[in-house]
Every structure is written in C-alpha cells, then in structure tokens.
C-alpha positions as CSV (number, residue, x, y, z in Angstrom):
1,M,75.5,99.4,112.8
2,T,78.0,96.6,112.4
3,N,80.8,96.6,115.0
4,P,84.1,97.6,113.4
5,I,87.2,95.4,112.9
6,L,90.4,96.7,114.5
7,V,93.3,96.6,112.0
8,T,96.9,97.2,113.2
9,G,99.5,98.1,110.6
10,A,96.7,99.5,108.4
11,N,99.0,101.6,106.3
12,G,100.9,98.7,104.8
13,H,100.0,97.3,101.4
14,L,97.7,94.6,102.8
15,G,96.1,97.1,105.2
16,R,95.4,99.6,102.4
17,L,93.9,96.8,100.2
18,L,91.8,95.6,103.0
19,I,90.4,99.1,103.6
20,R,89.7,99.4,99.8
21,T,87.9,96.0,99.9
22,V,85.8,96.9,102.8
23,A,84.9,100.3,101.2
24,N,83.6,98.4,98.2
25,D,81.4,96.0,100.2
26,P,78.5,97.6,102.1
27,A,77.9,94.3,103.9
28,A,81.5,94.3,105.4
29,A,82.3,95.6,108.8
30,P,83.9,99.1,108.9
31,V,87.5,99.4,109.9
32,R,89.2,101.0,112.9
33,A,92.7,101.5,111.5
34,V,95.6,101.7,113.9
35,V,98.9,103.3,112.6
36,R,102.0,104.5,114.4
37,S,102.4,108.1,113.1
38,E,100.7,111.1,111.6
39,R,102.4,110.4,108.3
40,A,101.0,106.9,108.2
41,A,97.6,108.3,109.0
42,T,97.8,110.8,106.2
43,S,98.7,108.0,103.8
44,L,95.2,106.6,104.2
45,E,93.4,109.8,103.3
46,D,93.4,108.9,99.5
47,L,91.4,105.7,100.1
48,P,87.7,105.6,99.2
49,S,84.8,105.8,101.6
50,P,86.4,107.6,104.6
51,E,83.1,107.2,106.4
52,R,83.8,103.4,106.5
53,R,86.9,103.8,108.6
54,E,88.3,105.5,111.7
55,V,92.0,106.1,112.0
56,R,93.9,106.2,115.3
57,I,97.6,106.8,115.9
58,I,98.9,104.4,118.6
59,D,102.2,102.8,119.3
60,Y,101.7,99.1,118.7
61,R,103.1,98.3,122.2
62,D,100.7,100.7,124.0
63,R,98.3,98.3,125.8
64,E,96.1,101.0,127.1
65,G,95.9,102.8,123.8
66,L,95.1,99.6,122.0
67,A,92.5,98.6,124.6
68,D,90.7,101.9,124.1
69,A,90.8,101.4,120.3
70,A,89.5,97.8,120.6
71,Q,86.4,98.8,122.5
72,G,83.3,97.8,120.6
73,C,85.3,95.9,117.9
74,A,84.1,92.5,116.7
75,G,87.6,91.3,115.9
76,A,91.1,92.4,115.2
77,I,93.4,91.9,112.2
78,H,97.1,92.2,113.1
79,L,99.3,93.1,110.1
80,V,102.4,94.1,112.0
81,G,105.7,92.4,111.2
82,I,109.1,92.9,109.5
83,L,111.3,90.6,107.4
84,K,114.6,92.6,107.9
85,Q,115.9,93.5,111.4
86,T,118.0,96.6,111.6
87,R,119.8,98.3,114.5
88,G,116.8,100.6,115.1
89,N,114.0,98.1,114.5
90,R,114.5,94.8,116.3
91,Y,112.4,91.6,115.8
92,E,111.3,91.6,119.4
93,T,110.0,95.2,119.4
94,A,108.3,94.6,115.9
95,H,106.8,91.2,116.7
96,E,106.6,89.9,120.2
97,Q,105.9,93.1,122.1
98,P,103.1,94.3,119.8
99,A,101.5,90.9,120.0
100,E,101.6,90.8,123.8
101,A,100.1,94.3,123.9
102,L,97.3,93.4,121.4
103,C,96.4,90.2,123.2
104,A,96.1,92.1,126.5
105,A,94.1,94.9,124.8
106,C,91.7,92.6,123.1
107,A,91.1,90.6,126.2
108,A,90.3,93.7,128.2
109,A,88.0,95.0,125.5
110,G,86.2,91.7,124.9
111,V,87.2,91.3,121.3
112,A,86.0,87.9,120.0
113,R,89.1,87.0,118.0
114,I,92.5,88.0,116.5
115,V,93.6,87.2,113.0
116,H,97.3,87.5,112.3
117,T,99.6,87.3,109.3
118,S,102.7,85.2,110.0
119,I,105.1,83.6,107.5
120,H,105.9,80.1,106.4
121,G,108.6,78.4,108.5
122,A,107.8,80.4,111.6
123,D,109.1,78.3,114.5
124,P,110.3,79.4,118.0
125,A,113.0,76.7,117.7
126,S,114.4,78.0,114.4
127,R,118.0,79.1,114.3
128,N,116.9,81.9,112.0
129,G,116.2,85.1,114.0
130,C,113.2,86.2,111.9
131,L,111.5,82.7,111.9
132,A,112.1,82.2,115.6
133,S,110.6,85.6,116.4
134,R,107.6,84.9,114.2
135,G,107.2,81.6,115.9
136,R,107.3,83.1,119.3
137,T,104.7,85.7,118.2
138,D,102.4,83.0,116.9
139,Q,102.7,81.2,120.3
140,I,101.9,84.5,122.2
141,L,98.7,84.9,120.1
142,L,97.7,81.2,120.4
143,S,98.1,81.2,124.2
144,S,96.1,84.3,124.6
145,P,92.6,84.1,126.2
146,V,91.3,85.6,122.9
147,P,90.9,83.0,120.2
148,A,93.4,83.5,117.4
149,V,93.7,82.5,113.7
150,I,97.3,82.5,112.4
151,L,97.6,82.8,108.6
152,R,101.1,81.9,107.5
153,V,101.7,83.5,104.1
154,P,104.3,83.2,101.3
155,M,105.4,85.9,98.9
156,V,102.5,88.3,98.4
157,L,101.9,89.8,94.9
158,G,100.1,93.1,94.6
159,P,100.6,96.5,93.1
160,G,103.5,98.2,94.9
161,D,104.4,95.2,97.1
162,A,108.1,94.8,97.8
163,A,108.1,91.3,96.4
164,A,106.4,92.4,93.2
165,E,108.8,95.2,92.8
166,A,111.8,92.9,93.2
167,L,110.4,90.5,90.6
168,R,109.8,93.4,88.2
169,Q,113.4,94.6,88.6
170,Q,114.8,91.1,88.0
171,A,112.5,90.4,85.0
172,T,113.3,93.7,83.3
173,S,117.1,93.7,84.1
174,G,118.0,91.8,80.9
175,R,120.3,89.5,82.9
176,A,119.0,88.5,86.3
177,R,121.5,87.5,88.9
178,L,119.8,85.0,91.2
179,V,121.1,83.3,94.4
180,R,121.7,79.6,93.6
181,G,120.4,80.3,90.1
182,G,116.9,80.8,91.5
183,A,116.6,77.3,92.8
184,A,114.4,78.2,95.8
185,L,110.8,77.0,95.5
186,Q,108.2,79.8,95.9
187,Q,104.4,79.8,96.0
188,P,103.3,83.4,95.6
189,I,99.8,84.5,96.4
190,A,97.7,87.4,95.1
191,A,97.3,90.2,97.7
192,A,93.6,90.2,97.1
193,D,93.5,86.5,98.1
194,V,95.3,87.2,101.4
195,V,92.8,90.0,102.2
196,A,89.9,87.6,101.4
197,A,91.4,85.1,103.7
198,L,91.9,87.7,106.5
199,L,88.3,88.8,106.3
200,A,87.0,85.2,106.1
201,A,89.1,84.3,109.2
202,T,87.3,86.9,111.3
203,R,84.0,85.0,111.0
204,P,82.7,83.0,113.9
205,G,82.4,79.8,111.8
206,V,86.2,79.5,111.4
207,A,87.8,77.6,114.3
208,G,89.9,79.7,116.6
209,D,93.4,78.9,117.9
210,T,94.3,77.6,114.5
211,V,97.3,77.9,112.3
212,L,96.5,77.9,108.5
213,E,99.2,77.7,105.8
214,L,98.1,80.0,103.1
215,A,99.7,79.7,99.6
216,G,99.1,80.4,96.0
217,P,98.0,77.7,93.5
218,E,101.5,77.0,92.1
219,S,104.9,76.2,93.7
220,L,107.8,76.9,91.3
221,T,111.4,77.9,91.4
222,H,112.3,81.5,91.7
223,R,113.9,81.4,88.2
224,A,110.7,80.1,86.7
225,L,108.8,82.8,88.6
226,V,111.1,85.5,87.1
227,E,110.6,83.9,83.6
228,R,106.8,84.1,84.1
229,T,107.0,87.7,85.2
230,A,109.1,88.6,82.2
231,H,106.6,86.9,79.9
232,V,103.7,88.8,81.5
233,L,105.7,92.1,81.1
234,G,106.6,91.3,77.5
235,R,110.3,91.2,78.2
236,E,113.2,88.7,77.7
237,V,115.6,87.8,80.5
238,T,118.7,85.6,80.9
239,F,120.2,84.4,84.1
240,A,123.4,84.3,86.1
241,S,123.9,82.4,89.3
242,I,125.2,83.8,92.6
243,P,126.7,81.1,94.9
244,M,125.0,81.0,98.3
245,V,128.4,81.5,100.0
246,A,128.8,84.8,98.1
247,A,125.3,85.9,99.0
248,R,125.9,85.1,102.7
249,A,129.2,87.0,102.7
250,F,127.5,90.0,101.2
251,A,124.7,89.9,103.8
252,W,127.2,89.5,106.6
253,L,129.2,92.5,105.4
254,A,126.1,94.6,104.9
255,E,124.9,93.9,108.4
256,T,128.4,94.7,109.8
257,L,128.8,98.0,108.1
258,S,125.3,99.4,107.8
259,A,122.6,100.3,110.3
260,D,120.0,99.6,107.7
261,P,121.5,97.0,105.3
262,P,119.8,96.1,102.0
263,L,120.1,92.4,103.0
264,T,120.7,90.5,106.2
265,L,121.6,86.8,106.9
266,D,118.2,86.1,108.4
267,M,116.4,87.8,105.5
268,L,118.5,85.8,103.0
269,E,117.6,82.5,104.6
270,V,113.9,83.3,104.7
271,L,113.9,84.3,101.0
272,E,115.8,81.1,100.1
273,Q,113.6,78.6,102.0
274,D,111.3,76.4,99.9
275,D,107.6,76.9,99.9
276,A,105.6,73.8,98.8
277,V,102.2,73.9,100.5
278,D,98.9,72.2,99.6
279,P,96.5,75.2,99.5
280,R,93.3,73.1,99.5
281,P,92.9,72.8,103.3
282,V,92.9,76.6,103.8
283,Q,90.6,77.1,100.9
284,Q,88.2,74.7,102.4
285,A,88.5,76.1,105.9
286,L,88.0,79.7,104.8
287,G,85.8,79.2,101.7
288,I,88.1,81.3,99.4
289,E,89.2,80.9,95.8
290,L,92.8,81.4,94.7
291,T,93.8,83.7,91.8
292,P,95.9,81.8,89.1
293,L,99.5,82.9,89.1
294,D,99.6,84.6,85.7
295,A,96.4,86.6,86.7
296,A,98.1,87.6,90.0
297,L,101.2,88.8,88.1
298,Q,99.0,90.7,85.6
299,D,97.1,92.4,88.5
300,A,100.4,93.3,90.2
301,F,101.9,94.9,87.1
302,D,98.7,96.2,85.4
303,E,100.1,99.7,84.8
304,E,103.2,98.3,83.2
305,L,101.8,95.8,80.8
306,P,102.5,96.2,77.1
307,T,99.5,97.6,75.1
C-alpha cells in the first residue's frame, strides 16, 4: 500500500478539494488529514471515499501529536495560515509555531519532504505583519532538515472560497465600491490548479528547499476581474472608487474597536499589493497546466450561472 501524505489544515477549501482529488485518483497516495477540532473532523465526513483518508484531531503546535501522525507518511502538505490577525488568533501562533512543530515532527518521523502554501510578497523584512510572518514561516521550513517546497499563491478561485465569494458580491452588487477604483493587479488561480501543484510538489523529482511563485495565466486589475466575473454571471456592474486613505482609516478603526474586525491594515495592504508573475517557470518545474481565467470563474460559480 502507498504511504499516506500528511495534510495539515485539511478542513479548509484547498484541503477538502485535495481530499476529493485523491479520492478520484486510485494511483494517488491516501491522505492522513490533521484538523484541530471535532467539528472540523465532522466537516470531512461528506467527502467521497472515506477509506482513502484517516482523520486525526491534533493542535498544529503539538509536536508529539504531529510526530505520531507523521509516522509512515511519504510527505506532508501544510495548508495552515491566516490573512487576518485578530486578538484571539495571532500570526505567530497561526504561522511560525505550527511550522516549527511540523518541521520537528517530520524530522522525527523521517518524512521525505514538506510542501507549504505561502503567499506572494512573503518576506521576513516586510513592514506588513502578515507578509513578515509568512516570510519567517517560509524561512523556518526552508532551514528545516526536512526538504521543503514553498508554493507562494495569489488569490485562489474555487467554489466557496472567500475570494470567490467577495468577487461574487462585488459583481452582483450593481455598483461595486473598490479601493483605489480596483487598481491593484491580481493574478487569480483556479483552486484545482493549486491542488495539482501541491500534489506534484510532493514528488521526489521536484527539487527541495525551493520557493516557487504560483499564479494564474492572467494578471489584470481588480476592476477588470470584477467585470469578468459579472460577465460570467450574466450581470452588469458599475464602479465607485474608495480612496486608500479612507480604506486605511476604516481598517484602523475596525481593528481598534473590534476583537474580530472585518478588515485590518495588514489585510488591506496584502489585498492591495500587485501580482504580476510569470507562471511558466512553475509550470515547467511541476509539469502542470493552468486553467484559463474565464473557465476558473465558471467553475467557481457553476451553481450560480444563468441557464
């Protein structure tokens, strides 16, 4: 029997899609899914082929628990991370501490490699709290004795994904209010393509201790992306611009007044950074194809498309 792949954060959208993908491919390694709670474990019960997965409830910072789960695994896929820090969920406890625990666990269990989803712009020297934390996390993984492949990803489009839901709301609002008029460059990628990249990166032929910049086939402004989404959904939309200073003021006020704000300054800056990546090197390194943008949008909104 093929050794399983350990998947942390398996109850997220990418984790669920990965489990579905493995279930539909008899040649793929089974999954040992790690989640943090009984509720998260229950959320996986509706997925196909339960015999192709094992679910364990472990705190992502529990080195001994992770080491036990990692025993016999061929590789690990680490899907743990947050965009928005709150008073109860800090970047360090969501990023660096789980990465340190996973590296120690995989080293103890003899796991061959770790594949991790990071984000574009991750840099320990960044003034942005999220990007700095992500950069430190990447460094922890790359300095581990276990070879690591870091996949830095942009906006991910898939059914139920937060980014797809935000696009749907803007495209169907009639009049979308966009920060800076939607000037930020974005390069969204289909969720299925990210899963294909994750699985490909677990293979021995892909070089370890590598950072790969994953992106979709088109870089376009956020306004153009909302227009494309509206077209796919058969809707019309007009636009109004929110000045960056007003957006920053709202984010600062939300952080000050709320323990779980809808928007933070770090989150705003990450969302407004430009993505303009040549996707060909990662395609060649992993041997994957990219889904055209319109097809990715259609897949994300399949249940809402006009008939």
